[in-house]
Structures are given as structure tokens and as C-alpha cells.
C-alpha positions in Angstrom: -5.7 9.3 14.2 -3.3 6.6 16.8 -2.9 3.5 13.7 -1.9 0.3 14.0 1.5 -0.5 13.1 -0.3 -3.7 10.7 -3.6 -1.2 9.8 -3.2 -1.3 5.4 -4.9 1.8 5.5 -4.2 5.1 7.4 -7.7 8.1 6.7 -7.9 12.0 7.3 -10.9 14.1 7.0 -8.9 17.6 6.0 -9.5 21.1 7.3 -9.7 23.8 4.3 -7.2 26.8 5.7 -3.8 27.4 5.6 -2.2 24.7 7.5 -3.9 21.8 6.7 -0.1 20.6 3.9 1.2 21.1 7.0 -0.9 19.0 9.2 -1.0 16.7 5.9 2.5 15.4 5.6 2.8 15.2 9.6 0.1 12.4 9.3 1.8 11.5 6.9 4.7 10.7 8.2 3.6 9.9 11.4 1.2 6.5 9.8 4.8 5.2 7.8 7.2 5.8 10.2 4.5 3.7 12.5 4.4 1.1 9.6 8.1 0.9 9.8 8.8 2.6 6.5 10.3 5.2 7.3 12.6 5.7 4.4 9.5 7.0 3.1 8.6 8.9 4.8 11.0 12.1 3.2 8.4 11.6 -0.7 5.4 10.8 0.3 5.7 13.9 2.5 6.7 15.9 -0.5 4.0 14.2 -3.1 1.5 14.6 -0.6 2.3 18.5 1.0 1.3 19.2 -2.9 -1.6 17.5 -3.8 -3.1 18.5 -0.6 -1.9 22.7 -1.5 -3.8 21.6 -4.9 -6.9 20.7 -3.7 -6.5 23.8 -0.7 -5.7 26.0 -4.3 -8.1 24.5 -7.2 -10.6 22.0 -5.6 -13.3 22.5 -3.1 -13.4 21.1 0.6 -14.7 18.6 1.4 -10.2 17.0 1.0 -9.2 14.2 2.3 -6.3 11.8 2.7 -5.6 8.5 2.6 -3.2 6.3 2.7 -2.8 2.4 1.5 -0.2 0.1 2.1 0.5 -2.4 -0.2 3.4 -4.9 1.3 6.2 -2.3 0.5 4.1 -0.2 -1.4 1.8 3.5 -0.5 -0.3 4.0 -2.1 -1.7 7.9 -1.7 -5.2 9.7 -2.1 -6.5 12.9 -2.2 -9.7 13.4 -2.7 -12.0 16.5 -3.6 -15.1 17.5 -4.6 -13.3 20.5 -7.3 -14.5 19.5 -10.8 -10.8 20.8 -11.6 -8.6 18.1 -12.8 -4.7 18.2 -12.1 -2.3 18.9 -15.4 0.6 19.6 -15.8 2.4 23.2 -16.1 5.7 23.2 -18.1 7.2 25.6 -15.2 9.9 28.5 -15.7 12.4 28.8 -13.3 11.6 32.5 -13.2 8.6 31.3 -12.2 6.6 30.7 -8.3 3.9 28.3 -8.4 3.3 25.5 -11.6 5.7 23.3 -10.9 3.5 21.0 -8.3 2.4 18.1 -10.5 6.7 17.9 -11.5 7.6 17.4 -8.2 5.1 14.5 -8.0 6.4 12.7 -10.6 10.0 13.4 -10.0 8.4 11.7 -6.6 6.5 9.3 -6.9 6.4 5.7 -8.7 3.0 6.7 -11.2 -0.1 8.8 -10.3 -3.1 10.1 -11.9 -6.0 11.5 -11.4 -9.5 9.1 -11.1 -13.2 10.7 -10.3 -15.0 10.2 -7.7 -18.3 10.0 -5.8 -18.0 14.1 -6.4 -14.9 16.1 -7.4 -11.7 14.1 -8.0 -9.0 11.8 -6.5 -5.2 12.6 -7.2 -3.2 8.9 -6.0 0.0 8.5 -6.2 2.7 5.4 -5.7 5.3 5.4 -4.2 8.0 2.2 -3.5 10.1 1.7 -0.8 12.9 0.3 -2.7 12.3 3.1 -5.1 13.3 6.0 -2.6 16.8 8.2 -2.0 
């Protein structure tokens, strides 16, 4: 999907396969670059990757990624049809899994979960002035 520079929203349905997180990162990078928000690419792509990965593992297809531009702020949403809501876990240093929401909290200004028509939407907000 091509997104014009002045668009305020971009939305994609993702295939429920192992390539979905990589596809989501690429799409987010492309739209943020088109919006002139390259400073947010690193944080947003990390968050998108974690949330899409969680939707693949713990949710249920279909999975939708949406990015919304509000001035110099981006709100992202990953929606899936699974009933299980994400719960942050204390991650031990030797564990291979369980750090995703901790990473999301570190890279985003805010995040949360809302009910969707079917399933849930995990959302996040990244502000350009906060990015590293």
C-alpha cells in the first residue's frame, strides 16, 4: 500500500504466519518515512514487532496493524480476534520469552488494551520528541 505524505492513517491486514512481524516492521518503516517521522522508526518498529508477535502467539487471526498520525505523535494499534489479553510478566534474565511487554513499555510513551468488536486491540503511542 502506498501512503501519501499527508495521510493521517494507514491500516493493513497481516497474514497469520511467521513473516507477519517482519512485514509489519517494513510497513511501519515505510509509512513513518513517508510521513517525515524517521526519528520514530526505531521505537515504532520494535513495538510493532513485539505486538504482532504476541498476536501471532497468543491471539487469533485476522491480525490488523494500524498507524495513526496526530501531529508529531503516532498511535499504533494491533488488533486480533483472540480473547486473551496481554499481561506483563516479570522477565528473568535467563528466560527466552516474557519480555515483550516490558520492551513495549520501554519504547512507547504509553500503551494499553481495549476490547475490539471481536477480540482486542493493543495500542501504543510514540511521540517524536521522546525518541532517542
